[in-house]
N, C-alpha and C positions, 0 to 999 in steps of 0.2 A: 364519373369525371377521374380523373388520374389524380393520384396525390401526392406523387413524387414526378417530378416529370424529366421527361427524354431530355437526353443531350443529341447535339449535331456538332460532330466535329469539322472546322472549317479552316481556310488559311488565309487570314489576310495580305492582302497586298498593294505593298506600296505605286507610289505614281511612278512609273517608267519600269517596274516593276524588276527591282533591281534588291529589294528587302520583303522577304517572307517571315510571319509571325502563324505558326501552328492554335488555334486556338481550340477551347471544349467552352458550352455554352449551353443551357437552358433558355435562354433569350438573343436572339440573335440581331434585337433593335440596341439593347445595351453595348455591346459589343461594336456594333456597327459606328455608333454615337463617338466610342473610346478611341476606336482605332478612326477614326475621319479626322476627329480630334486633333491626330498625329500625323496628318498628311495622309492617311493610305484613303484609296480610293474606293476599291472592292472587296467584298470578303467572298470566298470560295467554297457552300458546302461541298467537302468532301463526302462526306460520312454521316445520316441522319438518321435520327428516331433513336436512339438506342439505350440504354437502361445505363447508366453510367458505370458497372463492374465493367460492363462488355467494351463500352466506350475505353475507358481507363486501359484493359487487356492490352487490346488492338494497338492504343497508342505505345504501349508497356514494350511489346512486342516486334514494332515497329521502330523505335525510335529509344529509347531503352529504357528499366525502369523507374518508375516515381514521373516521367513524363507528363509536361502539363499537370502538375500537381500541386505548381506553384506557381501558377501565371503563364501565360503563352509559351512554347519555345521558338527561339529563335532559327530560322531556316538559311540566317542569312549566308553562316558560314559552312552552312555544309555543302553536300556533291551537289547537288539540285542547281540551273545551271538557271540563273536571272534569266535568260533570253528568252525560254522554253516555259515559261508560264503552265499554260495549260498541258504540257508537255509534261512537267512537273507536277501536276496537279493529279494527273493521269494517273500517274506513278506510285502515287501516295496513296490513292483512293483503291488501287489494285494489291497493293500492299496492305492494308486497315482490311478489306476485303478475304482480302488467304487466312489470316491472324486470325477473324472471324470462324472462319472454317470449319481450322483445323480443330477447333473445337466443336463442332456441329452445330453452328449458330446459324441461322436461313434467314434472320431476320433483320427489318432496318431497311433504309431506303441505299443502294448500294449504287456508285458510281453517278450516279446523275452528278452532273457538272451545273449545280443552279448558284449562277450568279447575281449577287449582293450587289449593288451601287446602292451608295454614300445618297444617292439622291432619291434611291424608294424606301428608305429607312427613315422609321417615323422618330421625329426628334421630342416627341412629348417624354422621352426619359432622357435628354441632355441636363435635364435638370438637376439629373443624380450627379453630375459632376462639375457642379459651379459649388460655392462656398456655403452654403446652405448644403448641397449632400455630404460634404466634406463631412461636418458637425455629425449624420447621422452616421457615416462610418467610422468616425473619434467613438461612439458609442458602442456601435458593434464590435470595435478593434476590439476597446479595452475591455469591453464584459471577455471575450476572446482569449485573451492574454494569457499562454499561457494554459490554456485548457483544450480537451477534443470535446465536440458536442456538437449533436444534433440541432436539426434549425427552431424547434421545438423547445429544446429546452436553453437554446443560444437567446430566443425571446423571454422567457423565463429570469435569466441573467443579466440583459436588462435592464426590465425594467423592476428587479430588486435592488439593483446599483441606481434606483430614481430617472432613468430614463425612459421613454416608447418610442419607436420607430414610426414613424408615418407614411413608412414605403415598406412595399412587401421583401421584407428580411431575406428572401433567395435574392432578388435584386441587387441589393445594399453589399451579399454576400457575394454577388459578383463585380460589383464597382474592385472589392478590395483584393479579387483574384487576381482581378487583370493588374491591377496595381499591384502583384506580388509581394501582399503585403499578411497571408494567409495561406493553407494549405486547405484543400481538397479530396478527398476521397474518400473511394466507396466504404460504407461500410462493411461490406462484405466482397474485398477481392480476389482476381481468381490472380495466380502467381502464374509468372514461366513455364512453369512444371506444366497448369493447370490444374491446380488443387487449388481450393476456396480454402480461406483465410479471412477469418473477420478481422476488421481494424478494430478496434474494440477490445476486445482480451484477447488476441495475437493466438487464438485456438481454430485449428482445421479438422478437430474430429469429431466435430456434432454439426454439421452443417447440413440441414435440408432444404432439399427444390418442390417449393409448392408453388401451387396457382395464386398469383398476385394480386390482389383485386388495388392494390395503392401504382400501380406501373403496367398491369395487364399482361406482363409477361407468366406463360403458363407456365413457366421452370426458374423462379426467381431464386437467390441463394436469398438463407437465412439460417441466422445464429443461435441454436439453441439452448450455447451454454451461454449466453449472458439475455436470453432474452426476460428476463424477470426487470433490466434496467430498462427497460424499451427495444423493441426488435430492431435489430440491425439487420437490413436487409441489401442487398446487392443492388436494389436500384436505391437507394437514399443514400445520401451524402452526411460525410462525416464533416464539419470543419475544425483545424484545428490552427489555435495562434501561439507560436513561439515566441515564449519572453521575448521583451527586445531588451536589447544589450545598453539605452539608455538608463535602463530601471537599476542596474545594475551597476553603475558610476559611480565612484569610490565619492564616499562622503565623506571620513575622516582619514587619516592617515592609520592605521595600523601598528601596534608593536607589540613585542614581550615585556611584562613585566615580571622577572626574577626579585621576591619575595616571599618574606616566611606565612605573611597570612593566605597567598592563593598564587602558586607558583604559575602560575597558565592565565593573565589578566589576558582577555581579547581586547580590547582595543582604549580610545581616549572616551568616545562620545559612546558604544556600545558592551555593555558590559554586565555578566551574572552580580544582582546581588545576592548574598547567600549570608541569611542569621544563624548561621555556624562554622563551619571549619571543615574544610574537606581533612580526610585522614588522608595518612600519605600514602597509600595506595592509590586512592581517589586523584590525589593530586597529579602521581606516575599516569598513569590511564589519562588522565586528560591530558596531560603536557605529551604523550606519544599522539593522542587522536589529531590535537592540531602542528603539530610536526608533521603529519601523515598529507593532512589539508591542505599546509603549505608548499608541499614538495610541488614539482613543476608541472602543470597537466596537460606537458605532452608527454607521460607517461601512459601507460598501456593501459587501460581500460580496466583489467584485474588491480593494478595499483592503487586508483581511485578506490579505495574500501578500507574498511577499518575493521575488525571485529575486536567489540568490548566481551572480553570474556570471565562472566564475573561469579562471583559462589551466591547464592542466593540470602537477600539482606543485607548484601554489601554494598547497594545506593549506588547501581551504576546510571541511574538516571542524570544526577547531575555533574557525572564527568564532560557528557557530552555539552554542556551549558560555554562550557570557553570559546568551542568551536564553532556552537550557534553566536554568541557574540562577534565573533572573526569574521563569520559572514555576513553578519548585520551589515560590518562597519563599511562593509566593501559595496555596498547598495544589494546584499544578495538577497533571493530567498530561503523560507524555512520550511520544511515539513518534516513533522513530527508522529510516524503512522507507527500504529499500535493495534494490535487486531480485536480486543476487546473494547467495546464502549464504553463499561463502569473506566478502565482505567484511563481512556481517552477525559471522561467529565473532569476526574479526580487532578488529571494532570494542568488541565490548564489555568487554573488558580495557583498553582505555584510557578509556572513560567509568567504569571504576572505577576509572582512577587518580584520572581530572577530579574524579569528586563519588565521595569516601570517606563512608563513610554512609548513601548513600540503596540503596533498593533497586533494584534493576536487572537487568531479565531478559531472556533469548535466546531468540529465538522464531523457531525454523525444522523445518523439515518433517521435522529425525530428534532436536529437542529433546525429552527425557524428560516436561516440565511442559508441556503444550499451554494450559492458561489458567492461568496465573501471575498473581497481582497484585502488582502496582511500580509505584514512582513513575515511571519509565524502562521501556518496552520497545523491543527493538529487536528488528527480526522483518524475515522478506524479505516482498513486499509481497501473497505471496501469503497469508501467511498472517494478513491486515487484514482480509480478507473476514467473518471474525468481529468484529469491533469495529461499534462500534456509538456515534457520541454520544458518547466517550471521554473524549478530549484536545485537551487545551488549549490543543498548540503539539502540532504534524504536520512533520516534520523531513524535508523527502522529498530524499536523495541520489542522484544516477544519476538522475533520473529519465526520462534519455530513454536508459537504457541495456533492453535485453532484460533479461526479456522483458516489463518494465511499457513501457518506448514500443510505440504502438500499440497496446494493448491495454486495451479497454473497460473491459472486466470490473474488473481494477486500479485502475483510474482511477478507478471509482466506487468502489470500496469505498476505498481511500483520502481523497476525499473524503464519505464518510460516516462515520469513521471521528472527525472530528476534528468537534466542537462548534460548535453556528450560532454564538455568538461565538467560536472558537477560531480559531488562527492558522497559519498554514504560509507556512515557508521552501524552498523549490524548491532546492536546490545542482544545476549541471552544469559542464562547460567546455563543451558545443557544447547549449545549450539548440535545442526545434526551430523550426521555423517559427512557427509560431502564437505560441508565448511571446516569442519578440522580438518580432512583431508589437506583442504589447502590452504588451515593455516600451518600444518604439520609440512607443506611441501614448501613454502615460503610466501604462496601465492598472494596473499591476504596480511596486510599488519594486523596486528593483532597486541592490544591493550589486555590487560591484566589485571585483574580485583581481586586478588584471591583470599581478603578476608574482611571483616565486616569492624563495623567502626568500633564496638567494643575492647577488640584484639583479641577475643577466645578465639579455641578452634572450632573449627564447623562440627555439631555432634555426630559419631558415625555410628549410622547406623548399627543392631545387636541383633540377630539372624533367628529366630526361634522356631524349631521344625515341629510341628506336632502333627503327629500320623493320620490321627484318628480327628473329627470332628464334626460336628452337624450343620448343614448350610444354615445360615440365617438365627446358627444360636452362640450364643458369647460361655464355654466354657473350657475347663486346663488352666494353662498355662497365659494364653492370653484375658479369661477373666481376671486370673491373678493379677496380673501386670495391669491391668483398667484397672482395676480396685483398690493397687496398692496406691497408683497413682493420682486418683480421686478422694478416698477414705485414708489414707497414713501421710501423703507427704502433702497433700493438700493446692495441688495442680489441677488443671484442667487439661483435654485431652482431644486430639484430632483422629478421630478414627475413619481410617479411610478403606473403598469394597468396591471393587470394580462391576458392581450395578446399581441400578433404579431400587429394584428388588429386595438385595441383599442391606440397601442400605435404612429400608423400613422395620425390614425383620429382625436386624441386628439391634435399630436402635431400643425397637420396645422389647428383643432379650437383655439387653444391658441396663435401661431403665426398670426393668424390672429386678433384675439382676442385685442391682444397686441398691435400689429399695429394702428386699429382704438384706443384705448387710447392716444398711443404716438400722435396720427394726432391730438386728441380735446385738448390736454395738450398741443399743436401747436411743437411738439419737433419729430425734424428730422432725429434721430437716428436710421440704420436700423440694427446697428448688423453688424457683419463681417464675414467672412468665413461661411459655409455651405449653398452659394449662397445670400448671405446675411440675412439668417435666424436670427430670435431671439430667436427660438426655433427648437431645433434638435429632432430627433427620434433615438434610438437605439433599436435592440433586437438581439436573436441569430444568425438569419439570414442574419442581416446588415452587408456588405461588410467592410464600411466603418466605421464601430463601432469606432476603432485605431483612427484615425484621428475626429471624434466626441467629446469622450473623450479626446484628447487632446485639441480641441477648447473649450472645455464646463470647463477644469480647467486652460486654459487662460485667460477664462473670455469673449471668443468672441462671447460665446451663453449661453443668460441672464436664459434657462431653459431647462431639457433635460427630453425629456417622456423616459421613457423605462419599459422594463419587468423585472422581477425580477433576470437580468444576470447582473444587475450593484448593486445586494443587496448589495457583499462585496468585499473590495478591490479599492476602490477608494474615496480619497480622496478630497473637494475643500474646502478651506478654510472659505470661507463665500460662505454656503450656508443654504439653510431648506430644508423641506421635504413635500413633501404634497402628499398619497397615497390615489389614486382615486379606488372606489371601493374593499375598502379593507374588505369587507362581502363578496367577493370571495372565502368563505372557499377554493373552491376547487385547488388555490393556495394558498394564504395567509394564510398562517396556522401562526400559534403562532411562532416560528424561522423565519421565514420569515420577518415576520412585526416587531418581534427585531432586524434586521439586517438591514433592511432599515432605521428604524427609528437612527442603529447608525450611517445612513452617517453624520447626522446632530452633532452638536458642537463637531467635533474632534479637533481641532487649537482654540489656548489660545488666538491668535489673535480674536474667536466669537466664545466661550464658550457656550455664550448664544443665540442659535441656534433656531428655535421652530423646530414643527412635529403637524405633522396636520393627522389624517385616517378620511377619508373621506366617510363616506357610507349609503346606506339605511336604515339600522338597523348593532346595537351594536350584534355584535358575542362573539362568547366564546375566539376565538383565537386574537381580538383585548383586550380581558378584560386581561387574561392572558398573552399577551405582555406589557400592562400598567403594573400588577403588577410584574413582571418578572425587570422592568425596574428601578421600587419603590424599591421592595426589593434590589437591587443592591448596587442602592443608599441608603438604610438603612444601607447594612452594612458596604460599606465607612467610612460614616458617624459614625457609631459606632466604626469601627478603627480609626478615627483621620484623616484619610486620606483626607476631603475635608474641603477648605476654608469655605465654607458657606453650607449653609442648605438647599435642593433641596424648590423648589419655587411652588407647582402645581401650573399650572395657570387657 
């Protein structure tokens, strides 16, 4: 038994032969009843028994890209003669057959003009078009609204939302397609150039041809790139529902409120509630975002984006809240997408406090509900792949972070999730070179947040050159710097290294060194937690990473040696930063060095924290990171956001 149906291309002819509708179906009975109710007398099958990808390709090459993806195609105004039905159908059949032969396909039923009159069609499916059937359709349509799903995912979505379709899901979807309410496309399509492309992830480079037990084709197209999320095959349909315009109806008149408390208030009914005041830099950035959001939708797509370029620890998340409130007030939906799961989980309560009474859903790999319906969706970037033209506003935080950075599939998913007239806010302290270039050329609006809330400059890294040292040990100037921080100045230290092995080796060496120094000073403090260690280590494979972070934040670890896994999202009040082997450019690029330096000086209680880059040589990445931090300080100083001028050490 084949799991995915074969499709038939047909032409529905109205009584008198003057109206032609071209369609595609897996079940002729459904289409026959649908067109029969509209006064059509016959269905002529022009091509039968095709996998969906081939049927879609034949239609696209004959009638144009996207033909019959959202409902039947009207041929009444085409060049086909309404008085020569048989001749028209023969021409259509020959053209479809010719297009498939160009790519070497010889299957299917070619050119057999099978007339299927309404009197010969079963009427058992007619009930699907009655009022009870419309209830089924509503359940499925609502579950698909703003998403792109396989049929088994759609069944789960319907059940999750409290429905239970009592008819085959494919038949309900066929009725919705006939009404033009959903899109149906092959999971792997064949482009007009003959190149296969995955409709879910957008990939073209990793498409395999395999013998398919699902459709029986010996060379079925399969996308390997996104197979972990369920196989996308050429014979398998993806169903997409564009978010309806009715859901975006204005719920309240919006306006700007100019006041001292919050310079950019969103609206009467939906607005962010803060238990703190935004800084002048944050207020200025929020105003830039709202102004860009309010610009006419007819502007070019490149101008429907805004980059929030922020100093590490400057509070970039909150500056998007005004734009979120504005979008909600207009009846729109918001996606807050973040590459990292821990940040997604942490952001949920913050947004709920800011927008009380608004439906907010948190979506990640371990979420209980996979298909929530809410005004604000907070999701990891991997979960965004199931959304389709759904959001009026997409806020993409840390778009330079793993796994989003350099991941073509995730970038494609985020771009597809926003509506065609939607708006994207990109937020980062270290945007990639391509985005920086777009900003320099004026292709994207930029909102700057160059200063932290305490008004002190960002700590500028000190470069320390160590000509000779043994890997995995702490000695020389590096040891002296860390000992000074921990033993003399009484602060904690982030120690960053490029590899997992170095994290473990350096932590052991540093712990032994500090204990020796403590013994020499006559101090018996042995630290608390982590088996009494003064120094802990962590990396991506460390099962106790969360516990060690907690101990470090509580001050029970005096130093934490880590790979770049700790470069983001960790704030410790009294902490300096030391980057060892900073010349290891394969790992420590400019962005990573800026992010690691950004762990220092985040608190107003200790804004004068220090940062050291320790290396055997000075690299371009180190110079670039220092230059980027100095330029951010200069921008903040020029704007009047700093209480004092930066003081290079």
